[in-house]
N, C-alpha and C positions, 0 to 999 in steps of 0.2 A: 712363221707367224702368219696368221690369216685373219681377215675380217670378212664377216658375212652380213650382208643387209637383207632383212626380211620385211615383209609387208609394205613393199613399195618405198622402202627407206625410212619408214616410221619407227621401226624397232631395229636395234643393232645388237649383234653378238660379236665379240672379239675373242679369239683364241690365241694364246701365246705359249710357246714352249713345245718341245718334242715329247712324245709318249708312245710306247709300244715295245714290241720285242727287240731286244738288244740295246734299248736306251736305259742307261743307268745314271743315277745321281742327277736327275733332272725333274723339273716340275712343269705341269701344263695348267694354265689358268684360263677358265672361260668366264667372261663377264657378259651378262645380258641385261637388257632393260627389264625392269620388274617393278610393280607398284610399291613393294615393301622389300626390305632387306632380307635376303635368303643366303645363307652360307652353308656349303657342303664341303667337307674336307675328307679326302680319301688318301691314305698313305700306306706305303709298304712298310713303314717303320712306326705305325700307329702305337703299338704297345709301348715303345720306348720314348717317342717324341711327339705323340699326338696332342697332348696338352700344350706343349711349347709351340707347336705349329699353329694351333688355334689362337693362342695368345698373340703371336706375332701377326697373324692375319687380322685379328681384332684391332690391334694398334694401328696397322696400316689403314684399315677401313676408317677408323676414327680420324686419322689425319686428313682424309678427303673431305669429311663432313657431309657426305651424301649417304642416303639410305634407300634410294629408289633403284636397286639393281640386284641381280643375283650373281653369286660367285661360286664357281665349282672349281676346287683345287685338287688336282691328282698329282700326288708326290711320290717319287720313286727314289727317295733318299737324297734329295737335293740339300745342299749346304744352306744354312739359314740366309745368308746374303743373297741367294737367288730367290727365295720366297719373298 
């Protein structure tokens, strides 16, 4: 898990999760400050579970009630409870 501060602490990017060669069944999520909601989902199981992953991400975002961030989710077959 890593947090990166940019612009003298005015903007924040947070990265959680492992991703890369040899990493299986995990997910990496990057959240950054953004004036409007932007969501990008990239998944190794897109063809089978892409719609379900996006629905789960949407419900989670709704529960926070915020729309001023960008979210980039890189999935490598993670179980739904990790997403």
